[in-house]
C-alpha positions as CSV (number, residue, x, y, z in Angstrom):
1,M,-0.1,0.2,0.1
2,T,1.3,3.5,-1.2
3,K,2.1,6.3,1.6
4,I,-1.1,7.9,0.1
5,G,-3.5,5.0,0.6
6,K,-2.2,4.7,4.4
7,R,-3.4,8.5,4.9
8,I,-6.4,7.8,3.2
9,I,-7.2,5.1,5.3
10,I,-6.0,7.0,8.6
11,I,-8.3,10.2,8.0
12,A,-11.3,8.3,7.0
13,I,-11.6,6.3,9.7
14,P,-12.2,9.0,12.7
15,V,-14.4,10.7,9.6
16,A,-16.5,7.1,9.5
17,V,-16.7,6.8,13.4
18,S,-17.8,10.7,13.7
19,A,-20.2,10.2,10.8
20,V,-22.1,7.4,13.0
21,L,-21.7,9.5,15.9
22,L,-23.7,12.3,14.4
23,L,-26.2,10.0,12.7
24,S,-27.0,8.2,16.0
25,S,-27.9,12.1,17.6
26,V,-29.8,12.7,14.8
27,F,-31.7,9.3,15.0
28,S,-32.4,10.0,18.5
29,A,-33.8,13.7,18.2
30,A,-36.1,12.3,15.4
31,K,-37.4,9.6,17.3
32,F,-37.3,10.5,20.8
33,N,-37.8,14.4,20.3
34,T,-34.0,14.6,22.6
35,F,-30.6,14.3,22.7
36,N,-29.3,11.7,25.2
37,C,-26.1,11.1,27.1
38,F,-25.6,8.3,24.6
39,S,-25.2,10.1,21.5
40,S,-24.9,14.2,22.1
41,F,-21.1,15.3,21.9
42,P,-21.4,17.7,24.7
43,A,-22.2,15.0,27.1
44,F,-19.7,12.8,25.8
45,F,-17.0,15.4,26.4
46,G,-18.1,16.1,29.5
47,I,-18.0,12.5,31.0
48,I,-14.8,12.2,29.1
49,S,-13.3,15.3,31.4
50,G,-15.5,14.5,34.8
51,S,-17.0,17.6,34.1
52,E,-19.7,18.7,36.6
53,N,-20.9,21.6,34.7
54,V,-24.7,21.6,33.7
55,T,-24.4,21.5,29.4
56,E,-27.5,23.0,27.7
57,I,-28.9,20.8,25.4
58,D,-31.9,21.4,22.9
59,G,-33.9,23.0,25.9
60,G,-32.7,20.5,28.2
61,K,-29.6,19.8,30.3
62,I,-27.5,17.4,31.1
63,I,-25.8,17.2,34.7
64,M,-22.3,14.9,35.3
65,C,-21.0,14.1,38.7
66,P,-18.6,11.6,40.1
67,P,-18.7,8.4,40.3
68,A,-21.0,6.7,42.3
69,D,-21.3,3.1,43.1
70,S,-24.6,3.0,44.2
71,V,-27.9,5.1,44.1
72,E,-27.7,6.2,47.7
73,K,-24.3,7.9,47.0
74,L,-25.4,9.6,43.9
75,A,-28.7,11.0,45.5
76,D,-26.4,12.0,48.3
77,Y,-24.6,14.0,45.6
78,L,-27.4,15.7,44.5
79,K,-29.3,16.3,47.5
80,D,-26.4,19.2,48.1
81,K,-27.0,20.5,44.9
82,G,-30.6,20.7,45.0
83,I,-31.8,17.7,43.8
84,E,-33.9,15.6,45.6
85,R,-34.6,11.6,44.8
86,D,-38.0,10.4,44.2
87,P,-38.1,6.6,44.5
88,E,-41.7,6.8,42.8
89,N,-40.4,8.0,39.6
90,D,-38.3,4.9,39.2
91,M,-39.4,3.2,35.8
92,G,-37.3,0.1,34.0
93,G,-33.9,1.3,35.1
94,R,-34.1,4.9,35.6
95,I,-34.2,6.4,38.8
96,G,-36.3,9.3,39.6
97,F,-35.4,12.3,41.0
98,I,-37.1,16.1,41.3
99,E,-35.2,19.2,41.3
100,N,-37.7,22.1,41.7
101,G,-41.1,20.2,41.2
102,E,-39.5,19.2,38.1
103,K,-39.0,15.3,37.3
104,I,-36.0,14.5,36.1
105,Q,-36.9,11.8,33.6
106,F,-33.4,9.6,33.8
107,A,-30.1,8.7,34.9
108,S,-27.2,6.8,33.1
109,R,-24.1,5.4,34.0
110,I,-21.6,6.0,31.4
111,N,-18.0,5.3,31.5
112,G,-18.2,5.9,35.5
113,Y,-20.2,9.0,35.6
114,Y,-23.7,9.6,35.9
115,G,-25.8,11.4,33.7
116,L,-29.0,13.3,34.3
117,F,-31.2,14.4,31.8
118,T,-34.5,16.6,32.1
119,R,-36.3,19.1,29.9
120,V,-36.1,22.6,31.0
């Protein structure tokens, strides 16, 4: 294989991966009318960097917090931020929380970090 062929392959692989991630974001937005932790680039980079900042995405927000090995530790961490645990809102692996009277729709553990998504 020539040098140019190798360079094309080296460039093509990241472009293909980025295209798949972008398509998953578009699919998520079209099908579920939302971006989720698995398909949004800002959330992905927030998870990788360990950010605890609130990231605004398309009228929603994603909150990143330190790794927690239990729901109780996650609930304790979020309680300091004004987010209360709502066990009655648990549903199919989704952990319920309430912030200012608004129900947070789900929490998922991704790469050691929990991402919470709610409509604002």
